N, CA, C and O atoms as CSV, one atom per row, in Angstrom:
chain,resi,resn,atom,element,x,y,z
A,1,MET,N,N,-158.495,-62.008,-178.697
A,1,MET,CA,C,-159.638,-61.145,-178.463
A,1,MET,C,C,-159.844,-60.247,-179.690
A,1,MET,O,O,-158.898,-59.652,-180.207
A,2,ILE,N,N,-161.081,-60.165,-180.135
A,2,ILE,CA,C,-161.428,-59.326,-181.284
A,2,ILE,C,C,-161.618,-57.886,-180.804
A,2,ILE,O,O,-162.301,-57.636,-179.811
A,3,VAL,N,N,-160.999,-56.941,-181.527
A,3,VAL,CA,C,-161.124,-55.517,-181.206
A,3,VAL,C,C,-161.521,-54.752,-182.456
A,3,VAL,O,O,-161.359,-55.232,-183.578
A,4,HIS,N,N,-162.042,-53.554,-182.242
A,4,HIS,CA,C,-162.401,-52.657,-183.350
A,4,HIS,C,C,-161.812,-51.282,-183.025
A,4,HIS,O,O,-162.114,-50.685,-181.992
A,5,LYS,N,N,-160.966,-50.799,-183.933
A,5,LYS,CA,C,-160.297,-49.509,-183.719
A,5,LYS,C,C,-160.586,-48.571,-184.887
A,5,LYS,O,O,-160.628,-48.983,-186.046
A,6,LYS,N,N,-160.780,-47.316,-184.552
A,6,LYS,CA,C,-160.806,-46.253,-185.558
A,6,LYS,C,C,-159.394,-45.672,-185.583
A,6,LYS,O,O,-158.836,-45.318,-184.545
A,7,ILE,N,N,-158.829,-45.581,-186.781
A,7,ILE,CA,C,-157.472,-45.076,-186.962
A,7,ILE,C,C,-157.554,-43.880,-187.897
A,7,ILE,O,O,-157.970,-44.022,-189.047
A,8,GLN,N,N,-157.166,-42.712,-187.424
A,8,GLN,CA,C,-157.151,-41.537,-188.295
A,8,GLN,C,C,-155.696,-41.140,-188.532
A,8,GLN,O,O,-154.938,-40.894,-187.594
A,9,VAL,N,N,-155.327,-41.085,-189.816
A,9,VAL,CA,C,-153.950,-40.830,-190.204
A,9,VAL,C,C,-153.889,-39.497,-190.939
A,9,VAL,O,O,-154.619,-39.281,-191.906
A,10,THR,N,N,-153.012,-38.601,-190.474
A,10,THR,CA,C,-152.855,-37.303,-191.120
A,10,THR,C,C,-151.431,-37.148,-191.651
A,10,THR,O,O,-150.509,-37.844,-191.227
A,11,GLY,N,N,-151.284,-36.228,-192.577
A,11,GLY,CA,C,-150.010,-35.971,-193.235
A,11,GLY,C,C,-150.240,-36.036,-194.735
A,11,GLY,O,O,-151.335,-35.740,-195.214
A,12,LYS,N,N,-149.212,-36.421,-195.474
A,12,LYS,CA,C,-149.363,-36.632,-196.915
A,12,LYS,C,C,-149.819,-38.074,-197.100
A,12,LYS,O,O,-149.011,-38.971,-197.339
A,13,VAL,N,N,-151.128,-38.277,-196.987
A,13,VAL,CA,C,-151.678,-39.628,-196.997
A,13,VAL,C,C,-152.746,-39.833,-198.073
A,13,VAL,O,O,-153.302,-40.924,-198.198
A,14,GLN,N,N,-153.030,-38.792,-198.841
A,14,GLN,CA,C,-153.932,-38.943,-199.976
A,14,GLN,C,C,-153.128,-38.786,-201.257
A,14,GLN,O,O,-152.197,-37.984,-201.328
A,15,GLY,N,N,-153.501,-39.564,-202.268
A,15,GLY,CA,C,-152.776,-39.519,-203.525
A,15,GLY,C,C,-151.475,-40.306,-203.501
A,15,GLY,O,O,-150.639,-40.146,-204.391
A,16,VAL,N,N,-151.293,-41.152,-202.495
A,16,VAL,CA,C,-150.063,-41.949,-202.367
A,16,VAL,C,C,-150.379,-43.442,-202.209
A,16,VAL,O,O,-149.540,-44.216,-201.747
A,17,PHE,N,N,-151.593,-43.834,-202.597
A,17,PHE,CA,C,-152.046,-45.225,-202.518
A,17,PHE,C,C,-152.131,-45.715,-201.070
A,17,PHE,O,O,-151.893,-46.891,-200.795
A,18,PHE,N,N,-152.473,-44.810,-200.143
A,18,PHE,CA,C,-152.560,-45.201,-198.730
A,18,PHE,C,C,-153.716,-46.166,-198.498
A,18,PHE,O,O,-153.545,-47.193,-197.841
A,19,ARG,N,N,-154.893,-45.844,-199.035
A,19,ARG,CA,C,-156.059,-46.715,-198.799
A,19,ARG,C,C,-155.856,-48.108,-199.372
A,19,ARG,O,O,-156.118,-49.108,-198.704
A,20,GLY,N,N,-155.385,-48.168,-200.618
A,20,GLY,CA,C,-155.167,-49.469,-201.248
A,20,GLY,C,C,-154.102,-50.284,-200.534
A,20,GLY,O,O,-154.245,-51.494,-200.357
A,21,SER,N,N,-153.035,-49.611,-200.126
A,21,SER,CA,C,-151.977,-50.302,-199.384
A,21,SER,C,C,-152.480,-50.768,-198.023
A,21,SER,O,O,-152.091,-51.833,-197.544
A,22,THR,N,N,-153.340,-49.976,-197.404
A,22,THR,CA,C,-153.930,-50.374,-196.122
A,22,THR,C,C,-154.760,-51.631,-196.306
A,22,THR,O,O,-154.698,-52.552,-195.492
A,23,ARG,N,N,-155.547,-51.665,-197.392
A,23,ARG,CA,C,-156.355,-52.865,-197.666
A,23,ARG,C,C,-155.448,-54.085,-197.842
A,23,ARG,O,O,-155.738,-55.148,-197.292
A,24,GLU,N,N,-154.354,-53.950,-198.600
A,24,GLU,CA,C,-153.429,-55.063,-198.800
A,24,GLU,C,C,-152.855,-55.553,-197.470
A,24,GLU,O,O,-152.806,-56.757,-197.218
A,25,GLN,N,N,-152.420,-54.614,-196.617
A,25,GLN,CA,C,-151.867,-54.989,-195.306
A,25,GLN,C,C,-152.930,-55.664,-194.450
A,25,GLN,O,O,-152.661,-56.679,-193.807
A,26,ALA,N,N,-154.137,-55.102,-194.440
A,26,ALA,CA,C,-155.224,-55.664,-193.634
A,26,ALA,C,C,-155.534,-57.097,-194.074
A,26,ALA,O,O,-155.727,-57.983,-193.241
A,27,GLU,N,N,-155.578,-57.313,-195.380
A,27,GLU,CA,C,-155.882,-58.651,-195.876
A,27,GLU,C,C,-154.781,-59.640,-195.482
A,27,GLU,O,O,-155.080,-60.779,-195.123
A,28,LYS,N,N,-153.521,-59.223,-195.544
A,28,LYS,CA,C,-152.411,-60.095,-195.118
A,28,LYS,C,C,-152.534,-60.460,-193.645
A,28,LYS,O,O,-152.210,-61.576,-193.238
A,29,LEU,N,N,-153.017,-59.485,-192.839
A,29,LEU,CA,C,-153.100,-59.675,-191.389
A,29,LEU,C,C,-154.415,-60.311,-190.929
A,29,LEU,O,O,-154.556,-60.665,-189.758
A,30,GLY,N,N,-155.369,-60.455,-191.839
A,30,GLY,CA,C,-156.679,-60.994,-191.454
A,30,GLY,C,C,-157.556,-59.977,-190.753
A,30,GLY,O,O,-158.433,-60.343,-189.971
A,31,VAL,N,N,-157.325,-58.689,-191.030
A,31,VAL,CA,C,-158.109,-57.604,-190.422
A,31,VAL,C,C,-159.215,-57.204,-191.395
A,31,VAL,O,O,-159.001,-57.144,-192.606
A,32,ARG,N,N,-160.390,-56.934,-190.851
A,32,ARG,CA,C,-161.537,-56.513,-191.656
A,32,ARG,C,C,-161.881,-55.065,-191.340
A,32,ARG,O,O,-161.506,-54.559,-190.283
A,33,GLY,N,N,-162.597,-54.385,-192.254
A,33,GLY,CA,C,-163.018,-53.014,-191.998
A,33,GLY,C,C,-163.043,-52.180,-193.257
A,33,GLY,O,O,-163.338,-52.677,-194.344
A,34,THR,N,N,-162.724,-50.883,-193.099
A,34,THR,CA,C,-162.784,-49.942,-194.225
A,34,THR,C,C,-161.661,-48.912,-194.122
A,34,THR,O,O,-161.069,-48.699,-193.064
A,35,ALA,N,N,-161.393,-48.281,-195.272
A,35,ALA,CA,C,-160.482,-47.136,-195.322
A,35,ALA,C,C,-161.083,-46.123,-196.275
A,35,ALA,O,O,-161.555,-46.479,-197.355
A,36,GLN,N,N,-161.066,-44.854,-195.873
A,36,GLN,CA,C,-161.591,-43.816,-196.755
A,36,GLN,C,C,-160.855,-42.503,-196.556
A,36,GLN,O,O,-160.376,-42.198,-195.464
A,37,ASN,N,N,-160.775,-41.728,-197.637
A,37,ASN,CA,C,-160.226,-40.377,-197.552
A,37,ASN,C,C,-161.279,-39.467,-196.939
A,37,ASN,O,O,-162.470,-39.606,-197.218
A,38,LEU,N,N,-160.837,-38.539,-196.108
A,38,LEU,CA,C,-161.735,-37.519,-195.568
A,38,LEU,C,C,-161.429,-36.190,-196.237
A,38,LEU,O,O,-160.332,-35.986,-196.758
A,39,ARG,N,N,-162.386,-35.301,-196.223
A,39,ARG,CA,C,-162.235,-34.001,-196.891
A,39,ARG,C,C,-161.113,-33.152,-196.302
A,39,ARG,O,O,-160.589,-32.266,-196.977
A,40,ASP,N,N,-160.737,-33.414,-195.042
A,40,ASP,CA,C,-159.666,-32.634,-194.409
A,40,ASP,C,C,-158.262,-33.108,-194.823
A,40,ASP,O,O,-157.261,-32.588,-194.329
A,41,GLY,N,N,-158.192,-34.094,-195.728
A,41,GLY,CA,C,-156.908,-34.592,-196.203
A,41,GLY,C,C,-156.386,-35.807,-195.463
A,41,GLY,O,O,-155.337,-36.343,-195.821
A,42,SER,N,N,-157.094,-36.250,-194.440
A,42,SER,CA,C,-156.666,-37.420,-193.675
A,42,SER,C,C,-157.287,-38.697,-194.249
A,42,SER,O,O,-158.142,-38.642,-195.133
A,43,VAL,N,N,-156.848,-39.832,-193.737
A,43,VAL,CA,C,-157.432,-41.127,-194.072
A,43,VAL,C,C,-158.005,-41.709,-192.785
A,43,VAL,O,O,-157.343,-41.733,-191.748
A,44,GLU,N,N,-159.252,-42.178,-192.873
A,44,GLU,CA,C,-159.928,-42.790,-191.730
A,44,GLU,C,C,-160.064,-44.286,-191.990
A,44,GLU,O,O,-160.558,-44.712,-193.034
A,45,ILE,N,N,-159.619,-45.058,-191.026
A,45,ILE,CA,C,-159.638,-46.518,-191.148
A,45,ILE,C,C,-160.422,-47.080,-189.969
A,45,ILE,O,O,-160.221,-46.669,-188.827
A,46,PHE,N,N,-161.309,-48.016,-190.251
A,46,PHE,CA,C,-161.949,-48.794,-189.207
A,46,PHE,C,C,-161.407,-50.209,-189.353
A,46,PHE,O,O,-161.558,-50.825,-190.408
A,47,ALA,N,N,-160.779,-50.725,-188.308
A,47,ALA,CA,C,-160.102,-52.018,-188.364
A,47,ALA,C,C,-160.634,-52.928,-187.269
A,47,ALA,O,O,-160.696,-52.546,-186.100
A,48,GLU,N,N,-161.015,-54.133,-187.662
A,48,GLU,CA,C,-161.575,-55.090,-186.709
A,48,GLU,C,C,-160.899,-56.444,-186.916
A,48,GLU,O,O,-160.770,-56.924,-188.042
A,49,GLY,N,N,-160.477,-57.043,-185.819
A,49,GLY,CA,C,-159.843,-58.354,-185.895
A,49,GLY,C,C,-159.169,-58.697,-184.581
A,49,GLY,O,O,-159.392,-58.043,-183.561
A,50,GLU,N,N,-158.345,-59.728,-184.618
A,50,GLU,CA,C,-157.592,-60.118,-183.426
A,50,GLU,C,C,-156.695,-58.951,-183.013
A,50,GLU,O,O,-156.097,-58.290,-183.861
A,51,ALA,N,N,-156.606,-58.704,-181.710
A,51,ALA,CA,C,-155.876,-57.537,-181.199
A,51,ALA,C,C,-154.444,-57.431,-181.745
A,51,ALA,O,O,-154.045,-56.332,-182.130
A,52,PRO,N,N,-153.654,-58.507,-181.800
A,52,PRO,CA,C,-152.288,-58.361,-182.327
A,52,PRO,C,C,-152.275,-57.970,-183.809
A,52,PRO,O,O,-151.405,-57.211,-184.236
A,53,ALA,N,N,-153.218,-58.473,-184.586
A,53,ALA,CA,C,-153.282,-58.144,-186.009
A,53,ALA,C,C,-153.674,-56.677,-186.211
A,53,ALA,O,O,-153.102,-55.989,-187.057
A,54,VAL,N,N,-154.645,-56.205,-185.436
A,54,VAL,CA,C,-155.047,-54.797,-185.528
A,54,VAL,C,C,-153.885,-53.906,-185.097
A,54,VAL,O,O,-153.647,-52.865,-185.709
A,55,GLN,N,N,-153.164,-54.302,-184.056
A,55,GLN,CA,C,-152.003,-53.517,-183.617
A,55,GLN,C,C,-150.928,-53.489,-184.702
A,55,GLN,O,O,-150.282,-52.461,-184.907
A,56,ALA,N,N,-150.734,-54.600,-185.391
A,56,ALA,CA,C,-149.756,-54.637,-186.483
A,56,ALA,C,C,-150.168,-53.680,-187.603
A,56,ALA,O,O,-149.314,-53.028,-188.203
A,57,LEU,N,N,-151.470,-53.591,-187.888
A,57,LEU,CA,C,-151.952,-52.645,-188.908
A,57,LEU,C,C,-151.730,-51.211,-188.439
A,57,LEU,O,O,-151.315,-50.361,-189.227
A,58,ILE,N,N,-152.000,-50.934,-187.172
A,58,ILE,CA,C,-151.757,-49.598,-186.618
A,58,ILE,C,C,-150.276,-49.247,-186.749
A,58,ILE,O,O,-149.929,-48.139,-187.158
A,59,ASP,N,N,-149.414,-50.186,-186.402
A,59,ASP,CA,C,-147.967,-49.945,-186.512
A,59,ASP,C,C,-147.578,-49.648,-187.955
A,59,ASP,O,O,-146.768,-48.754,-188.201
A,60,TRP,N,N,-148.139,-50.380,-188.910
A,60,TRP,CA,C,-147.868,-50.136,-190.327
A,60,TRP,C,C,-148.344,-48.729,-190.723
A,60,TRP,O,O,-147.669,-48.038,-191.486
A,61,CYS,N,N,-149.503,-48.311,-190.205
A,61,CYS,CA,C,-150.062,-46.991,-190.539
A,61,CYS,C,C,-149.145,-45.847,-190.096
A,61,CYS,O,O,-149.212,-44.756,-190.662
A,62,ARG,N,N,-148.313,-46.073,-189.122
A,62,ARG,CA,C,-147.411,-45.016,-188.648
A,62,ARG,C,C,-146.365,-44.641,-189.702
A,62,ARG,O,O,-145.744,-43.582,-189.611
A,63,THR,N,N,-146.172,-45.505,-190.699
A,63,THR,CA,C,-145.269,-45.224,-191.818
A,63,THR,C,C,-146.037,-45.197,-193.133
A,63,THR,O,O,-145.843,-44.294,-193.947
A,64,GLY,N,N,-146.903,-46.174,-193.344
A,64,GLY,CA,C,-147.687,-46.250,-194.562
A,64,GLY,C,C,-146.873,-46.673,-195.766
A,64,GLY,O,O,-145.760,-47.179,-195.622
A,65,PRO,N,N,-147.428,-46.467,-196.973
A,65,PRO,CA,C,-146.724,-46.841,-198.196
A,65,PRO,C,C,-145.555,-45.894,-198.466
A,65,PRO,O,O,-145.449,-44.846,-197.829
A,66,PRO,N,N,-144.674,-46.256,-199.409
A,66,PRO,CA,C,-143.439,-45.498,-199.625
A,66,PRO,C,C,-143.601,-43.994,-199.853
A,66,PRO,O,O,-142.768,-43.231,-199.364
A,67,ARG,N,N,-144.614,-43.534,-200.559
A,67,ARG,CA,C,-144.740,-42.106,-200.866
A,67,ARG,C,C,-145.472,-41.304,-199.785
A,67,ARG,O,O,-145.571,-40.081,-199.880
A,68,ALA,N,N,-145.981,-41.985,-198.766
A,68,ALA,CA,C,-146.707,-41.295,-197.692
A,68,ALA,C,C,-145.737,-40.613,-196.732
A,68,ALA,O,O,-144.603,-41.053,-196.540
A,69,VAL,N,N,-146.220,-39.521,-196.136
A,69,VAL,CA,C,-145.498,-38.848,-195.050
A,69,VAL,C,C,-146.501,-38.714,-193.904
A,69,VAL,O,O,-147.293,-37.772,-193.863
A,70,VAL,N,N,-146.454,-39.666,-192.980
A,70,VAL,CA,C,-147.414,-39.694,-191.871
A,70,VAL,C,C,-146.955,-38.730,-190.787
A,70,VAL,O,O,-145.823,-38.805,-190.309
A,71,GLU,N,N,-147.851,-37.824,-190.406
A,71,GLU,CA,C,-147.546,-36.871,-189.344
A,71,GLU,C,C,-148.144,-37.293,-188.008
A,71,GLU,O,O,-147.547,-37.077,-186.953
A,72,LYS,N,N,-149.338,-37.902,-188.062
A,72,LYS,CA,C,-150.030,-38.216,-186.810
A,72,LYS,C,C,-150.974,-39.394,-187.036
A,72,LYS,O,O,-151.592,-39.518,-188.093
A,73,VAL,N,N,-151.075,-40.252,-186.028
A,73,VAL,CA,C,-152.014,-41.370,-186.043
A,73,VAL,C,C,-152.791,-41.318,-184.727
A,73,VAL,O,O,-152.202,-41.374,-183.648
A,74,VAL,N,N,-154.102,-41.210,-184.825
A,74,VAL,CA,C,-154.970,-41.146,-183.646
A,74,VAL,C,C,-155.832,-42.406,-183.628
A,74,VAL,O,O,-156.465,-42.755,-184.624
A,75,ILE,N,N,-155.845,-43.078,-182.486
A,75,ILE,CA,C,-156.561,-44.348,-182.338
A,75,ILE,C,C,-157.714,-44.172,-181.358
A,75,ILE,O,O,-157.567,-43.539,-180.312
A,76,GLU,N,N,-158.867,-44.741,-181.712
A,76,GLU,CA,C,-160.028,-44.769,-180.813
A,76,GLU,C,C,-160.577,-46.183,-180.765
A,76,GLU,O,O,-160.670,-46.853,-181.793
A,77,GLU,N,N,-160.936,-46.631,-179.590
A,77,GLU,CA,C,-161.615,-47.921,-179.423
A,77,GLU,C,C,-163.075,-47.744,-179.843
A,77,GLU,O,O,-163.698,-46.739,-179.502
A,78,LYS,N,N,-163.620,-48.706,-180.573
A,78,LYS,CA,C,-165.003,-48.653,-181.036
A,78,LYS,C,C,-165.691,-49.977,-180.729
A,78,LYS,O,O,-165.022,-50.991,-180.530
A,79,PRO,N,N,-167.029,-49.977,-180.688
A,79,PRO,CA,C,-167.746,-51.244,-180.509
A,79,PRO,C,C,-167.619,-52.120,-181.769
A,79,PRO,O,O,-167.484,-51.605,-182.879
A,80,LEU,N,N,-167.662,-53.415,-181.585
A,80,LEU,CA,C,-167.556,-54.338,-182.711
A,80,LEU,C,C,-168.705,-54.133,-183.701
A,80,LEU,O,O,-169.847,-53.902,-183.302
A,81,LYS,N,N,-168.386,-54.220,-185.003
A,81,LYS,CA,C,-169.400,-54.091,-186.056
A,81,LYS,C,C,-169.618,-55.375,-186.822
A,81,LYS,O,O,-170.664,-55.537,-187.450
A,82,GLY,N,N,-168.673,-56.290,-186.794
A,82,GLY,CA,C,-168.843,-57.549,-187.511
A,82,GLY,C,C,-168.544,-57.455,-189.000
A,82,GLY,O,O,-169.230,-58.078,-189.811
A,83,TYR,N,N,-167.522,-56.678,-189.368
A,83,TYR,CA,C,-167.112,-56.613,-190.774
A,83,TYR,C,C,-166.774,-58.010,-191.282
A,83,TYR,O,O,-166.292,-58.857,-190.530
A,84,THR,N,N,-167.032,-58.240,-192.568
A,84,THR,CA,C,-166.725,-59.550,-193.146
A,84,THR,C,C,-165.520,-59.502,-194.079
A,84,THR,O,O,-164.989,-60.546,-194.457
A,85,ASP,N,N,-165.080,-58.287,-194.458
A,85,ASP,CA,C,-163.920,-58.130,-195.322
A,85,ASP,C,C,-163.351,-56.733,-195.114
A,85,ASP,O,O,-163.807,-55.995,-194.240
A,86,PHE,N,N,-162.372,-56.378,-195.902
A,86,PHE,CA,C,-161.806,-55.021,-195.831
A,86,PHE,C,C,-161.980,-54.383,-197.188
A,86,PHE,O,O,-161.598,-54.965,-198.204
A,87,HIS,N,N,-162.557,-53.186,-197.218
A,87,HIS,CA,C,-162.720,-52.512,-198.503
A,87,HIS,C,C,-162.472,-51.011,-198.392
A,87,HIS,O,O,-162.555,-50.410,-197.321
A,88,VAL,N,N,-162.168,-50.448,-199.536
A,88,VAL,CA,C,-161.902,-49.013,-199.653
A,88,VAL,C,C,-163.204,-48.320,-199.996
A,88,VAL,O,O,-163.917,-48.740,-200.908
A,89,ILE,N,N,-163.516,-47.256,-199.265
A,89,ILE,CA,C,-164.685,-46.433,-199.556
A,89,ILE,C,C,-164.226,-45.248,-200.369
A,89,ILE,O,O,-163.296,-44.544,-199.974
A,90,ARG,N,N,-164.859,-45.021,-201.490
A,90,ARG,CA,C,-164.523,-43.889,-202.353
A,90,ARG,C,C,-165.601,-42.830,-202.222
A,90,ARG,O,O,-166.757,-43.138,-201.932
A,91,PHE,N,N,-165.209,-41.562,-202.441
A,91,PHE,CA,C,-166.177,-40.451,-202.345
A,91,PHE,C,C,-167.370,-40.693,-203.219
A,91,PHE,O,O,-168.280,-39.866,-203.263
């Protein structure tokens, strides 16, 4: 089943290659969507794909790349958007 989740990650998640690493993980898992830094210091991810693959990405986000310090991960169910790839949104 295809799902679409909004994942908001807080902590030391900017300046540690979180978005790029998220894209790499998403591509390995076959997940599509976006990742972007927010002004409040968090990273917002929209992930769409098979439910187990999206869950695997969520699980990865709970730790993130080596220099990240994840404090909190908030998940929201969203309607499907039909992403065709995964990309990083820059300010």
